[in-house]
C-alpha positions as a LaTeX table, in Angstrom:
\begin{tabular}{lrrr}
\hline
Residue & $x$ (\AA) & $y$ (\AA) & $z$ (\AA) \\
\hline
Met1 & $-0.33$ & 0.63 & $-2.96$ \\
Asp2 & 1.89 & $-2.32$ & $-4.22$ \\
Gln3 & 3.15 & $-1.10$ & $-7.19$ \\
Arg4 & 4.05 & 2.46 & $-5.68$ \\
Leu5 & 6.15 & 0.26 & $-3.03$ \\
Asp6 & 7.80 & $-1.33$ & $-6.29$ \\
Ala7 & 8.93 & 1.64 & $-7.68$ \\
Val8 & 10.10 & 3.05 & $-4.39$ \\
Phe9 & 12.24 & 0.05 & $-3.66$ \\
Thr10 & 13.59 & 0.19 & $-7.28$ \\
Ala11 & 14.25 & 3.42 & $-7.20$ \\
Leu12 & 16.39 & 3.23 & $-4.02$ \\
Ala13 & 18.03 & 0.28 & $-5.21$ \\
Asp14 & 20.56 & 2.43 & $-7.03$ \\
Ala15 & 23.16 & 4.02 & $-4.64$ \\
Thr16 & 23.39 & 7.29 & $-6.44$ \\
Arg17 & 19.54 & 7.61 & $-6.34$ \\
Arg18 & 19.74 & 6.88 & $-2.49$ \\
Asp19 & 22.64 & 9.58 & $-2.41$ \\
Ile20 & 20.05 & 11.73 & $-4.00$ \\
Val21 & 17.49 & 11.24 & $-1.85$ \\
Ala22 & 19.78 & 11.97 & 1.02 \\
Arg23 & 20.86 & 15.47 & $-0.18$ \\
Leu24 & 17.47 & 16.12 & $-1.11$ \\
Ser25 & 16.48 & 15.61 & 2.79 \\
Ala26 & 18.55 & 18.72 & 3.57 \\
Gly27 & 16.43 & 20.74 & 1.20 \\
Asp28 & 15.55 & 21.55 & $-2.25$ \\
Ala29 & 18.32 & 21.44 & $-5.04$ \\
Thr30 & 18.59 & 21.85 & $-8.86$ \\
Val31 & 19.78 & 19.09 & $-11.18$ \\
Lys32 & 23.16 & 21.12 & $-11.69$ \\
Glu33 & 23.33 & 21.13 & $-7.73$ \\
Leu34 & 22.71 & 17.81 & $-7.46$ \\
Ala35 & 25.20 & 16.59 & $-10.21$ \\
Glu36 & 28.24 & 18.32 & $-8.91$ \\
Pro37 & 29.60 & 15.60 & $-6.78$ \\
Tyr38 & 29.09 & 13.11 & $-9.68$ \\
Ala39 & 31.56 & 12.10 & $-12.46$ \\
Met40 & 28.57 & 11.55 & $-14.95$ \\
Ser41 & 26.65 & 13.93 & $-17.40$ \\
Leu42 & 23.77 & 16.23 & $-16.50$ \\
Gln43 & 21.68 & 14.06 & $-18.67$ \\
Ala44 & 22.83 & 10.78 & $-16.41$ \\
Val45 & 21.79 & 12.49 & $-13.42$ \\
Ser46 & 18.62 & 13.65 & $-14.72$ \\
Gln47 & 17.51 & 9.94 & $-15.60$ \\
His48 & 18.16 & 8.90 & $-12.11$ \\
Leu49 & 16.01 & 12.04 & $-11.05$ \\
Gln50 & 13.21 & 10.70 & $-13.85$ \\
Val51 & 13.06 & 7.34 & $-11.74$ \\
Leu52 & 13.00 & 8.98 & $-8.34$ \\
Glu53 & 10.20 & 11.28 & $-9.79$ \\
Arg54 & 8.12 & 8.20 & $-11.28$ \\
Ser55 & 8.59 & 6.40 & $-7.80$ \\
Gly56 & 6.69 & 9.71 & $-6.34$ \\
Leu57 & 9.59 & 9.90 & $-4.13$ \\
Ile58 & 10.75 & 13.60 & $-5.44$ \\
Ser59 & 8.74 & 16.24 & $-7.27$ \\
Arg60 & 9.83 & 18.90 & $-9.23$ \\
Gly61 & 8.85 & 22.60 & $-8.99$ \\
Arg62 & 9.13 & 25.79 & $-10.71$ \\
His63 & 11.23 & 28.78 & $-9.55$ \\
Arg64 & 12.12 & 31.38 & $-12.18$ \\
Gln65 & 14.60 & 29.62 & $-14.64$ \\
Thr66 & 15.10 & 26.76 & $-12.61$ \\
Arg67 & 13.18 & 23.28 & $-11.60$ \\
Pro68 & 14.11 & 22.36 & $-8.22$ \\
Cys69 & 13.80 & 18.90 & $-6.86$ \\
Arg70 & 12.26 & 18.26 & $-3.77$ \\
Leu71 & 11.99 & 15.14 & $-1.64$ \\
Glu72 & 8.59 & 14.10 & $-0.96$ \\
Pro73 & 8.85 & 12.69 & 2.63 \\
Ala74 & 5.06 & 10.87 & 2.79 \\
Val75 & 6.23 & 8.25 & 0.24 \\
Leu76 & 9.42 & 7.41 & 2.43 \\
Asp77 & 6.61 & 7.26 & 5.20 \\
Glu78 & 4.70 & 4.30 & 3.42 \\
Ala79 & 7.84 & 2.37 & 2.49 \\
Leu80 & 8.69 & 2.64 & 6.23 \\
Ala81 & 5.68 & 1.68 & 7.52 \\
Trp82 & 5.59 & $-1.40$ & 4.94 \\
Ile83 & 9.21 & $-2.35$ & 6.28 \\
Gly84 & 8.10 & $-1.87$ & 9.96 \\
Glu85 & 4.63 & $-4.13$ & 9.37 \\
Ser86 & 7.24 & $-6.84$ & 7.66 \\
Arg87 & 9.56 & $-6.35$ & 10.73 \\
Arg88 & 6.94 & $-7.11$ & 13.00 \\
Thr89 & 5.54 & $-9.95$ & 11.41 \\
Trp90 & 8.85 & $-11.83$ & 10.89 \\
Thr91 & 9.93 & $-11.19$ & 14.41 \\
Glu92 & 6.75 & $-12.76$ & 15.65 \\
Arg93 & 7.39 & $-15.70$ & 13.48 \\
Met94 & 10.94 & $-16.23$ & 14.60 \\
Asp95 & 9.74 & $-15.84$ & 18.30 \\
Arg96 & 6.94 & $-18.47$ & 17.92 \\
Leu97 & 9.62 & $-20.60$ & 16.11 \\
Glu98 & 12.30 & $-20.15$ & 18.74 \\
Asn99 & 9.05 & $-21.00$ & 21.64 \\
Arg100 & 8.66 & $-24.20$ & 19.49 \\
Leu101 & 12.18 & $-25.36$ & 19.48 \\
Val102 & 12.40 & $-24.83$ & 22.83 \\
Gln103 & 9.20 & $-26.81$ & 24.02 \\
Leu104 & 10.83 & $-29.53$ & 21.48 \\
Gln105 & 14.19 & $-29.52$ & 23.38 \\
Glu106 & 12.32 & $-29.63$ & 26.83 \\
Ser107 & 10.25 & $-32.48$ & 25.89 \\
Arg108 & 13.39 & $-34.22$ & 24.34 \\
Asp109 & 14.95 & $-33.97$ & 27.86 \\
Asp110 & 12.18 & $-35.46$ & 29.66 \\
\hline
\end{tabular}
């Protein structure tokens, strides 16, 4: 699980790959379709797709002569679950710290 999350966050660290993930959330697309808005070669886009594929965020199918890319939302759900748990943990810690600081301030005021 940790290695998979590392791969997901590494993949999402790049703005182009985040944009590709966002575009695939609207539906499957070919490499050529995904490359259209970028001023980079098909090979460069393919390299970004390989990173996303290795992380499990996307998969590539077969449809006639094309290999459309598909978003794998379950992997994003795993990352979101980790983020949510981390957020809860840190919120609880900050709440306890705030309460302790209030207690200390009140004891100084006495």
